[in-house]
C-alpha positions in Angstrom: 98.1 -45.7 -229.1 101.6 -45.9 -227.6 101.2 -42.5 -226.1 97.8 -43.4 -224.5 99.3 -46.7 -223.2 102.2 -44.8 -221.6 99.7 -42.5 -219.9 97.7 -45.4 -218.5 100.9 -47.0 -217.2 101.9 -43.7 -215.6 98.5 -43.5 -213.9 98.8 -47.0 -212.5 102.2 -46.3 -211.1 101.0 -43.1 -209.6 98.1 -44.9 -207.9 100.5 -47.4 -206.4 102.7 -44.7 -205.0 99.7 -42.7 -203.8 98.5 -45.8 -201.8 101.8 -45.9 -200.1 101.8 -42.1 -199.6 98.4 -42.2 -197.8 99.2 -45.4 -195.9 97.8 -45.6 -192.4 98.7 -49.2 -191.5 100.7 -48.0 -188.5 97.5 -46.8 -186.8 95.9 -49.1 -184.2 92.2 -48.6 -184.1 89.7 -49.3 -186.9 86.5 -47.3 -187.1 83.6 -47.7 -189.5 82.2 -44.5 -190.9 79.1 -44.2 -193.1 78.4 -40.9 -195.0 74.8 -40.1 -196.0 72.9 -37.2 -197.4 69.9 -35.5 -195.7 67.5 -38.1 -197.2 69.4 -41.0 -195.8 71.0 -42.0 -199.1 74.7 -43.1 -199.0 77.3 -40.8 -200.5 80.2 -42.1 -202.5 83.3 -40.0 -203.1 83.1 -38.1 -199.8 86.5 -37.0 -198.6 87.5 -37.5 -194.9 90.8 -36.0 -193.7 92.1 -36.8 -190.2 93.7 -33.8 -188.5 96.7 -34.4 -186.2 98.7 -32.1 -184.0 101.3 -31.1 -184.9 100.1 -30.9 -188.6 101.7 -33.3 -191.0 104.8 -31.7 -192.6 104.9 -30.9 -196.3 106.8 -33.8 -197.9 109.4 -33.5 -200.6 109.8 -35.7 -203.7 106.0 -36.3 -204.0 105.0 -38.1 -207.3 103.4 -36.0 -210.0 99.7 -36.6 -210.0 97.7 -36.8 -213.2 94.4 -35.1 -214.1 93.6 -36.2 -217.6 90.9 -35.1 -220.0 89.0 -37.9 -221.7 85.7 -37.7 -223.7 85.2 -34.1 -222.7 85.4 -35.0 -219.0 88.1 -34.7 -216.3 89.6 -38.1 -215.4 89.4 -38.7 -212.5 86.6 -36.2 -211.6 88.0 -36.1 -208.1 91.8 -36.1 -207.5 93.3 -36.1 -204.0 96.9 -34.7 -203.7 99.2 -33.6 -200.9 100.0 -29.9 -200.3 103.0 -29.1 -202.4 102.4 -31.8 -205.0 102.5 -31.2 -208.7 99.7 -32.2 -211.1 100.0 -32.9 -214.8 97.1 -32.1 -217.1 97.4 -34.2 -220.3 94.7 -33.8 -222.9 93.9 -37.3 -224.3 91.0 -36.0 -226.4 91.4 -35.3 -230.1 90.2 -31.7 -229.5 91.7 -28.9 -227.6 90.8 -27.8 -224.1 91.3 -24.7 -222.0 91.6 -25.7 -218.3 91.2 -23.1 -215.6 90.3 -22.5 -212.0 89.3 -19.5 -210.0 89.4 -21.3 -206.7 91.2 -19.5 -203.8 93.5 -22.5 -203.2 94.9 -22.4 -206.8 93.8 -20.0 -209.5 95.4 -20.8 -212.8 94.9 -21.2 -216.6 96.2 -23.7 -219.2 95.2 -21.9 -222.3 93.8 -23.7 -225.4 96.0 -26.8 -226.0 96.1 -30.4 -227.0 98.4 -33.3 -226.0 100.8 -32.6 -223.2 101.1 -29.1 -221.5 104.6 -27.6 -221.1 104.9 -28.4 -217.4 102.9 -29.7 -214.4 101.3 -27.2 -211.9 102.3 -27.1 -208.2 99.4 -27.1 -205.7 101.0 -25.5 -202.7 97.9 -24.4 -200.7 95.5 -26.8 -199.0 91.9 -26.6 -200.0 89.5 -27.5 -202.8 90.3 -26.5 -206.4 87.4 -26.6 -208.9 88.3 -27.1 -212.5 86.6 -26.0 -215.6 87.2 -25.8 -219.4 86.7 -22.5 -221.1 85.6 -24.3 -224.3 83.4 -27.0 -222.9 81.5 -25.4 -220.0 79.9 -28.7 -218.8 83.3 -30.1 -217.8 83.9 -29.9 -214.0 86.6 -31.5 -212.0 87.9 -31.3 -208.4 91.4 -31.4 -206.9 91.4 -31.9 -203.1 94.7 -30.6 -201.7 95.2 -32.3 -198.3 97.4 -31.1 -195.5 97.4 -34.5 -193.8 98.5 -37.8 -195.3 95.6 -39.5 -193.6 92.9 -39.0 -196.2 90.0 -41.3 -197.2 87.3 -41.5 -199.8 84.0 -43.2 -199.3 83.1 -46.2 -201.5 79.9 -46.8 -203.4 78.2 -47.8 -200.2 79.2 -44.5 -198.6 81.6 -46.4 -196.3 85.1 -45.6 -195.0 87.2 -47.7 -192.6 89.2 -45.2 -190.6 92.4 -46.0 -188.8 93.4 -43.9 -185.8 96.1 -44.2 -183.2 94.5 -42.4 -180.2 91.4 -40.5 -179.1 90.0 -37.9 -179.4 90.8 -37.1 -183.0 89.4 -34.3 -185.1 88.5 -34.9 -188.7 86.9 -33.0 -191.6 84.5 -34.2 -194.3 83.8 -32.7 -197.8 81.7 -33.6 -200.8 81.4 -32.0 -204.2 77.6 -31.9 -203.9 77.4 -30.3 -200.5 75.1 -27.3 -200.1 77.8 -25.5 -198.1 80.4 -23.5 -200.0 82.7 -25.8 -201.9 85.8 -24.5 -200.0 84.1 -25.4 -196.6 84.8 -28.6 -194.7 82.5 -30.0 -192.0 84.4 -30.8 -188.8 83.6 -33.7 -186.5 85.3 -35.5 -183.6 86.2 -39.2 -183.3 86.1 -40.2 -179.6 86.0 -44.0 -179.6 86.0 -47.0 -181.8 82.2 -46.9 -182.2 80.8 -46.8 -185.7 79.9 -43.3 -186.9 77.3 -41.9 -189.3 77.9 -38.5 -190.8 75.2 -36.5 -192.7 76.1 -34.0 -195.4 73.4 -31.8 -196.8 73.6 -32.0 -200.6 71.9 -30.6 -203.7 71.8 -32.1 -207.2 73.0 -29.5 -209.7 70.7 -29.1 -212.7 72.2 -29.8 -216.1 73.9 -26.7 -217.3 75.9 -25.4 -220.3 77.8 -22.7 -218.4 80.4 -22.8 -215.7 78.2 -21.3 -213.0 78.9 -18.4 -210.7 79.5 -20.6 -207.7 82.8 -21.7 -209.3 83.9 -18.2 -210.2 84.2 -16.9 -206.7 87.1 -14.4 -206.5 87.5 -13.9 -210.2 85.9 -10.5 -210.2 83.2 -11.4 -212.7 
């Protein structure tokens, strides 16, 4: 119980630091963005990243993020980190997991373990990292490694309030259910303070018991 409480406290501290890390309060213009699928349904958990020139520099002394494993699920299912940030993978279940990814941005394996792994993993390339468990094939998680510190996630109503300092601004959008390859991001331009609606074509994956081939790209299998 004490170990679990310590992990929860660590998560809360990380979220507070993360909020400061991705702070955009210095920007002057507020823009309302709504993300929907091709059927007009709103999309929670879409990730929008604002691009700036020159690109944001890789920061040092970033806090260690946490991707936990609870009730045979990754927690959170979607984790956003900065390029160069470390991620810890505690296993809070009373069974062992074998975490791995074949994603181009970060292929790695944490072989069968319980509790706390030996050390966190550094995510030094931007992109999307899809996580699986070699023991429990229905477990899927995502780590979005951002190059910019201006990153947003849509709420349950598919809404994001963007903050930008000047126009035009280029941005990208990504969602775990998109029909495009998972390492692709849809680009769009922000040219004024007018509200924007962005559509992402999505598909609903069928229930499965295997970690499908779309997540194994580049692994040679």
